[in-house]
N, C-alpha and C positions, 0 to 999 in steps of 0.2 A: 503492499500500500503506497502511498506517497507521504511525503514526511510533514509535519506540523508546517512549514512555512509555506511548500505547494497549496496546502488546505489552506491557508490564508488567503493566498493569493486567486486562487476557485473561486473561495466564499466573496473577494471583492468583487471580481468579474462577474458574478451573480449577483449584483446588487450594484452594476455598473449605469443601469439604467432605473434607478428606482427599486420601490418597494422598501421594505421594516426588518424581511426576516428572510434569513438563509438555510438552509437545513441540505449535509451532502451524509447521504445515508449507504453505506459500502456494504455488500452481502458477496460471502464464501460460502457455497452450500456442493454439497459430496453425498450422492444418495445412491444406495444402492437397491436393486428389485431381485427378487428369484420368483419366479413362473416356477409352478410344481403340477402339471393337471394330468390325471390320470397315472397317479405312483409315478410321473415321471420328470425330472427338471425340462421344459421347456423352451427358458430362455433365465439368462442373466445378463442383466443391465447394470453399466456405472452411467452415473449422469455427474460431471462436474458445471456448478453453476458458478459465474463471476461476474461482476456488475456493482455500479453503481445510479444512485438517483438523488438530481437535487430538485428541492422544492423551494418558490419564492411563494414569499405571501406582501400581500400590500392591502393591507387593510384588510376586507374580506374578497378580495380578488387572490387566485393562487393559479400558480404555474407549477407543474414537471414536467420534468426532461430525463430521460434513462439512459445510459449507455451500458454496454457491455463489454467497451474498454475502458480499463480505469487508469492505464497511463496521464501522465499529467497532461498532457499535451492533449489527449482525446477528453480530460475532465475540463480543462479550460474552454473548449470549442464547447462542448457540451453547455458549460455555465454562462456562454456568452450567447446561446441560441434561445435558452431560459429568460436570458437577461430582454434579447429581444423581443419574445414572446410576451412579456410583461409591460412590455416599452412605458414604463410613466414618466417617462423622458426628462428624469431628476436623478441624478447618481445619487446614491447612499452610502459616503467612501466610511468605512471603518477603520477605524484608527487604533493603534496599539491594541488587537484585541487578543487576548492571551485564555488559552483553552483549562478547561478546570477540570481534570481526571478524574471520575465519576468510577468507583468499584462498589459495585451490588454483587452481594450473595444470592444466586441461584437458590431459589426453595427446590429447585430439581437435580441433587446433586448426583454428578452417575460416577461408578466406578469403572466401569468397562466400556470405553468408547468401542462405536462401530469398527473403526478403524485398525484395531486390535488385534481383530479376529479373524481370521481367515473362513473367504467364502464356505469352505467344505463344512465347519462346522454349522457356517447359519444353514447352510442344507439338511444338517442332519435333527437339527431342531425341526424344520420344517417336516422330514420325513417322520418324527415322533409326534405331532400334531397330526397331520393326515392319518395313521395307525390309530390313534385316538377315537380320531373321528368313527373312520373305517370299520372299526371295532364296537363302537357302538348302538349300532340300531343297523335290522337287517333292512329296513325303507329306503335304505342309501342307494342311489341307482347312480350316483354320478357327484364327484368331489372335485374341486380344484384346492391347493392352498397356496398364496401367495406371501412372499416374506420381504418387508419395507424396511430398509435405517437410513436416516438421513442426519447429517450433523449440520446444523446451521451454524456462520460465525456473522454477526454483525457490527457495522461502527458508527454511530452517529455523531455528527460533531455538526456545530452551526454558527449562529452569528452573535449567538449569546455567550458565547465560550465553552460551550458543553462539548466534553468528547467522552463518550461513553461506549465499552463495548459487552456484548452478551452471546454466548453460547448455547444452544438447543437443541438438542438429543431429543428422537425419535424412534424407538423401535414397534415394529407393528405385524403379523398376520391377518390375512383375511383370507377368510375362508368361504367358497361359492358351492351353494350343497342342489341335487336335487334327488327329492324322496320320490316315491312311490309305492300306492298300495289298494289293490281293489278297483284298479282302473283309473285312482286318481292318484294327479301330479301333483307338486310344489316345489318352488326353487326360491331360492332365498340366500342372501350374502351377509358377513356379520364378521368388523373388526374385532380384534383382539391387541391393545396398544396400550401403551406406557411413554410416558415423558423420560424415558430412561437407558442406558447400554443393553448392553448383550446379557447383565447382570439382570435384565424381565426372564431371561429363559433359564439361568443359570441355579439362580438362588430359588426357585419356586416352579412346582407343576401346574401353576394356575393355567398355565395356555391350554395344557392337554384338557383340564377338566373343564376349561370353556369349548372345546372342538367336542368332547362329549355333550356337553347341553345343548349347544347350538342342534348337532342334529338327531338328537333325543325332542328336543323342542318342536323343529322343524317338522319330525314324523307324529307328533302327539297332533299335530295343526292342520293333519291330514282328517283327524275328525271331529272338528269342529263344528256345531251347528249356526244357521243363517241367523239373525235377528232382524226382525224388523225397526226400520225405526220410528224413533220414539224419543221422548223426552223421561229421563230418567234420572235419578240420583246415583253417582257415578264415582268410585271410590281407585283412586290411583296410589299403586304402591311405591314406597319410600324408592330412593335411588335414581334409575333413568327417567323413571315417569316426570321427573322433571323437565324433559321436553317440552313439556306444555307451557310452559314460562317463557322459554326461548322464544315460542313462537307466539303465542299468546299476547304476549306486552314487552319480549324483551328487546325485539327489533324495532318496535314502537316509542322506546327510552331509549334508545341511539341516539344522538343530537341529528346525522340527517336527515331521518325521519320528522324530527319534531324543526328545525330549519327548512325543512320544505312543506312543511304543513298539513303532513300526510300521517298523523297517529291522532288518536283519542287522547291524547296526553298532552297536546298543546294548552300550555295558558291555564295549567292546572295546580301547579304546586301548592303545596302547602293545603289542598282538596281531599278529602275523603274519595279515592278511586277505587279501594277495593274493600273485602272485609276486614273485619278490623284485629280480624285471626291472622292475616297475611303481613309479615315484614319479609320483604325480597331483597337483596343481596348481591354482587357484582363483583368479586375478589378474585386479582388477576395475583393474589402473593402468597396463596395456599401452598403449603409444602405436599408434593407429591400430585399434583394435579395435572392435567392433560392441557387446562387453559392457561398453564402456572408460567411466571417468567419472571427475569429481576426487572425486566424492566420494558415499559411498553415499545412502540416501533416507532416512535419520537423521543426515546432516551429518557421519559417519566418512571421515577421510580415506579411500582407497579403500588397497589393501595386496596383497601375494602373501601367500597363505596355502598351506602344505604339507599337504594331507588324507594323503596314503599317503606314504609315504618306505622306498625298497629295501622296499615289499610291507608295512611295519608302518603302523596307522592311529594319524596324528599328532595331527586335529582333527578338527574340523567346523565346518561356515559358521554365524555364529552372527549373529542381530540383538541390539536390547538388550533384548526379553525371553525369547530362547531362550538369552543368557547369563546372565539372570539364574534361567533353571528349571535349567540347568546349572553355575551356580556356575564359570563362563569370562566371558571377557573377549570381548567383541564383534569379529569379524572382520570390521568392515565392510562385511555380508552383506546389510543391512537394504534392502528393494528392494520397490518400489511401482509401479505402472502411471501415477497419479496421486495428486490429492486425496480422491478416493472410497475408495480401502483405505487399509488402516493397513498399516503397514510388516511384512513378514517375511522369513525365512530364504531367499537365493535366490543361487543361482548368478550369474557375472559371463562370466569366458573361463575354461573349464575346460579341462585338457589333459593330455595322456599327455604326460613329459617324455623328452628325445632319451634312447635306447640305445648299445648298443655292436656289433649286431648289422652283418653287413654284408644290404643292401638285396635283391641275385642272390639269397643263399641263403638269404633268407627265402623264395623259390619253388623254387630249385632241390630243397631236400631235400623237398617235396609233391609223393608220389606221384598223390593221387587226392583232390583236395578244393575248396575255392570260394576264387575271390577277388575282396573287395567293393571298388569302385571309389567307387562313391555310397550312399550309405543316408538314405533318406527319413526321412516321420515314424515314431513310435513310441508306446509306452506304457509305464509303471513303475510300480514295486514293488518288493517282493524279487522277482519275475519281471518280467522285459520281454518284448517282442517287437519288433521294429524292420524295416521294410519295405528290401529290398533292391531301391534305383534303376538301378543299374548293375551287376551281375554277371556273374564267368565260372568255367565250371570250369577247374581245373587237371587236366592229365594230365601225368605225370613231370615236374613241376618247368614243363612251358610252360601259358600262356593256350592256354586252348579255348574250346566256343561261348556265347554268349552266353545268359544264365538269364533265364527270364522269373518272374513269380508267386510270388517269393520272400521269407523273409522268415530271419532269425536270431533267435532266442528261448532264452531259459534264467534260472537264477537268477543274479542280476547278483552273488552273493558267490562261487558257485561259479566261473561263468566266469573272473571276474579271477586265478584260481588257476590259470587253466589259460594264460597265455600263458606262451610260450616264446622269443620273436624282439621285440625292438623294435630299430628302425630307430635311422640315425646322422642323419639329417632333420627336424625338425619343421617341419610346416608349416602356416598357419593356412586360414581360411575365412573367408567373408561372414559367415557369423552368422546369425541369423533372432529368429523371439518363443517364448519360452517364455509357456505359461499356468499360472498357478497361483494361489491363494487371495488375492493381494496384484495380480491381475491379469495383463497381458502386460508382459514384460521382454526386453529386448535383450540376447543372449548368443550366446555361439561356443562350439563343442566343436572340439577339433582334437589331432591325433596325427601322431607319426612311422609309417611302416610299422610293423604290429606282426603278429605269428601267434598265433592263440589254436590248443593243439594240437588239442582235438575240441571244434562245438559241434553242437547243433541246426540244424538248416537244415531247412525244407518251408514 
């Protein structure tokens, strides 16, 4: 990477035609993938990524330009191009810029970096996972297991003197399976993913347990019964059912949605927007979670952000630009997939805080309803729809038949007002990717067991 004096010259060039802020985002990333189809390695891919992006702000105007050439001459050309695009026609000279090196500890401490492990050892893990899945259920007809790891290093410097670096590691197995029984066929994929290195697979057999449970659950789904569209009480299990929060209101609490006036939460700070049982938090600093990191992708130290407290709207998720537009402080929520994306406001680890209700009573008081154990993917906006991956009928407080082909739907701001039970035990989840304007970002969404008094299913 270029030295500090050259960085200063690039920042000066970026501000040569105006602007009040300039940032350089450097990225290096190494990715490995192993494709394992029908008990054979079908491909091994190594990808190295190197690049930088230059971000300019002038009030609430912005320009973002990026390049895969991080040499000094290329960065100077990129900076001048960004300055030309901003074209404020008034230089903003930076005098005596002093960089303040920041060093924040990552909440996800890695013991064995992917680069330290031979690909043969990674293939052995894939074979073990494949065997665990294949031995779990006779209904399995087809199985692919893909291995991924990546090692991303980033450095962020800006015209305020910030100079900070971060390193993020991910290890992941993706299972894609087809099951068949009595003429019925079903396919699904699932990810086992951790924000750690190869110790993910050497210190625990949890990945093999995941492989077994994934196939067994898919097989059991073949026996599901249809459920007619209706309005019923819905109990959502602790853990990954937190996807509800991501889709029902998380995106609508991002500054991007607020500033574009496409959220039901606009102009509602300090108002009751949810049940009093709802305290919603987004926290990118939690140790061991997939959405955690030392800093956001604008260099701010990650932090805990309370969005809704006892039903009252307390704040929004703000990146630097969103904070300017809303006249608020950044919440360390500026995120991006890599150097080819400008940052924007995004969730990290979003969760419903634990409540005071008894977990058993949450079921006992439901005469006729739906129990959702796991949610799948969905879409969001003011209204949302999320697939029910594993769900069961509730009859007189007892779990009944498994259901299939079902989704839960509603308008986010209406649904969260109908939450009448929140359990005491908060359970996390493995996490996954969220795609938006700044690319794919790692997130988790989780909760205690909770109940919605009535909502649309079908």
